[in-house]
TIKE-109282 format. One record per atom (N, C-alpha, C): residue number from 1; atom name; x, y negated, z negated; residue in one letter. Coordinates in steps of 0.001 Angstrom, whole numbers, plus 500000, padded with zeros to 6 digits. Each point is the difference from the previous one (the first is absolute). Example, Ala and Ser with C-alpha at 12.3 -4.5 7.8 and 13.67 -1.06 7.14 Angstrom:
# residues 2
num,atome,u,v,w,residu
1,N,513190,505690,492200,A
1,CA,499110,498810,500000,A
1,C,500900,498800,500000,A
2,N,499650,498950,500720,S
2,CA,500820,498810,499940,S
2,C,499230,498910,499270,S
END
This chain:
# residues 65
num,atome,u,v,w,residu
1,N,095852,872498,557087,X
1,CA,500333,500546,501301,X
1,C,500156,501519,499850,X
2,N,499342,500728,500848,X
2,CA,500013,501468,499938,X
2,C,501229,500577,500691,X
3,N,500335,501219,499634,X
3,CA,501078,500719,500666,X
3,C,499378,500987,500973,X
4,N,500585,500083,501187,X
4,CA,499520,500874,501065,X
4,C,501143,500874,500492,X
5,N,499663,501178,500527,X
5,CA,500972,500799,500734,X
5,C,499504,500100,501439,X
6,N,500920,499835,500923,X
6,CA,499695,500068,501427,X
6,C,500904,501058,500610,X
7,N,499406,500981,500675,X
7,CA,500757,501089,500602,X
7,C,499918,499917,501516,X
8,N,501156,500137,500633,X
8,CA,500088,500039,501462,X
8,C,500771,501249,500386,X
9,N,499823,500455,501237,X
9,CA,500699,501192,500482,X
9,C,501146,499610,500923,X
10,N,500981,500896,500063,X
10,CA,501061,499842,500978,X
10,C,499408,500281,501378,X
11,N,500163,499068,500922,X
11,CA,499395,500136,501320,X
11,C,500929,500596,501038,X
12,N,501275,499682,499900,X
12,CA,500997,500493,500960,X
12,C,501302,500263,499271,X
13,N,500829,500842,500600,X
13,CA,501308,500301,499433,X
13,C,499955,501218,499103,X
14,N,501091,500257,499288,X
14,CA,500087,501200,499177,X
14,C,499028,499996,498821,X
15,N,499510,498861,499618,X
15,CA,499058,499909,498886,X
15,C,498550,500031,500434,X
16,N,499732,500435,501237,X
16,CA,498632,500017,500512,X
16,C,499139,500904,499119,X
17,N,498828,499505,499644,X
17,CA,499080,500749,499158,X
17,C,500245,499837,498516,X
18,N,501146,499453,499609,X
18,CA,500280,499775,498583,X
18,C,499157,498871,499455,X
19,N,499740,500012,498715,X
19,CA,499212,498950,499376,X
19,C,500906,499070,499199,X
20,N,499791,498710,500179,X
20,CA,500782,498968,499325,X
20,C,499019,499106,499244,X
21,N,500114,499964,498671,X
21,CA,499053,499269,499162,X
21,C,500703,498834,499325,X
22,N,499341,498847,500030,X
22,CA,500531,498783,499397,X
22,C,498978,499465,499005,X
23,N,500470,499531,498858,X
23,CA,499150,499442,498959,X
23,C,500189,498483,499990,X
24,N,498879,499273,500014,X
24,CA,500054,498530,500015,X
24,C,498881,499439,499118,X
25,N,500162,498748,499601,X
25,CA,498933,499278,499292,X
25,C,499307,499088,501000,X
26,N,498662,500047,499994,X
26,CA,499228,499177,500931,X
26,C,498567,499854,499495,X
27,N,499304,499007,500510,X
27,CA,498596,499771,499641,X
27,C,499062,500915,500785,X
28,N,500306,500239,501277,X
28,CA,499121,500790,500868,X
28,C,500793,501099,500700,X
29,N,499274,500957,500567,X
29,CA,500647,501081,500736,X
29,C,500736,499469,501231,X
30,N,499419,499033,500689,X
30,CA,500656,499432,501181,X
30,C,501315,499318,499632,X
31,N,499996,499280,498901,X
31,CA,501231,499349,499530,X
31,C,501038,501050,499611,X
32,N,499536,501099,499408,X
32,CA,500907,501087,499618,X
32,C,500669,500612,501219,X
33,N,499245,500177,501079,X
33,CA,500561,500561,501233,X
33,C,501078,499077,500560,X
34,N,499724,498699,499998,X
34,CA,500984,499029,500497,X
34,C,501264,500008,499149,X
35,N,499840,499986,498682,X
35,CA,501160,499988,499111,X
35,C,500798,501298,500106,X
36,N,499304,501125,500160,X
36,CA,500690,501287,500140,X
36,C,500803,500043,501295,X
37,N,499475,499388,501070,X
37,CA,500734,499956,501266,X
37,C,501283,499196,499844,X
38,N,499932,498894,499281,X
38,CA,501190,499181,499747,X
38,C,501010,500800,499179,X
39,N,499503,500703,498992,X
39,CA,500880,500804,499156,X
39,C,500643,501124,500811,X
40,N,499236,500646,500860,X
40,CA,500539,501075,500844,X
40,C,501093,499469,500920,X
41,N,499788,498822,500571,X
41,CA,501016,499413,500877,X
41,C,501267,499669,499222,X
42,N,499843,499541,498763,X
42,CA,501148,499671,499162,X
42,C,500792,501253,499636,X
43,N,499296,501109,499798,X
43,CA,500649,501254,499615,X
43,C,500247,500904,501201,X
44,N,499911,499447,501186,X
44,CA,500070,500784,501240,X
44,C,501256,500858,500099,X
45,N,501116,499514,499494,X
45,CA,501248,500759,500102,X
45,C,499906,501332,499266,X
46,N,499137,500100,498994,X
46,CA,499859,501264,499265,X
46,C,499206,501038,500783,X
47,N,499049,499560,500797,X
47,CA,499166,500963,500734,X
47,C,500461,500197,501432,X
48,N,500920,499179,500443,X
48,CA,500386,500047,501404,X
48,C,501157,500969,500220,X
49,N,499844,501213,499549,X
49,CA,501020,501019,500219,X
49,C,499796,500588,501383,X
50,N,500789,499575,500946,X
50,CA,499897,500534,501345,X
50,C,498887,499398,500828,X
51,N,499470,498870,499616,X
51,CA,499028,499305,500827,X
51,C,498546,500224,499622,X
52,N,499701,500322,498751,X
52,CA,498613,500175,499580,X
52,C,499277,498659,500016,X
53,N,498821,499979,500616,X
53,CA,499146,498814,499965,X
53,C,498673,500389,499361,X
54,N,499367,499036,499346,X
54,CA,498736,500255,499334,X
54,C,498829,499615,500885,X
55,N,498870,500687,499790,X
55,CA,498785,499635,500713,X
55,C,499523,498637,499499,X
56,N,499283,499279,500837,X
56,CA,499531,498672,499607,X
56,C,498827,500078,499038,X
57,N,499127,500982,500184,X
57,CA,498799,500115,499181,X
57,C,500284,500867,498768,X
58,N,499658,499512,498804,X
58,CA,500216,500810,498800,X
58,C,499079,501227,499978,X
59,N,500490,501092,499436,X
59,CA,499184,501211,499899,X
59,C,499222,500032,498694,X
60,N,500439,499255,498989,X
60,CA,499296,499952,498713,X
60,C,500308,498704,499287,X
61,N,498966,499450,499359,X
61,CA,500143,498798,499168,X
61,C,499261,500283,498701,X
62,N,500720,499925,498876,X
62,CA,499373,500288,498708,X
62,C,500248,498864,499024,X
63,N,498936,499616,499298,X
63,CA,500136,499010,498926,X
63,C,500321,500761,498726,X
64,N,501081,499626,499333,X
64,CA,500432,500703,498799,X
64,C,499297,499459,498760,X
65,N,499887,498681,499882,X
65,CA,499331,499430,498819,X
65,C,499179,498804,500371,X
END
């Protein structure tokens, strides 16, 4: 199983325009996007300073290995 990084941007709130990158293990890029979304929701309290929300579409997807 390969490791992927998925980057999304802050869409609204004080973190608008910021980049948030999550690393996950997955077989395909689509699976990586889904797993990264779950991870982002789990870690939401860390990025939700003042109501920051992330864009739905990732800005970058990279396979690491």
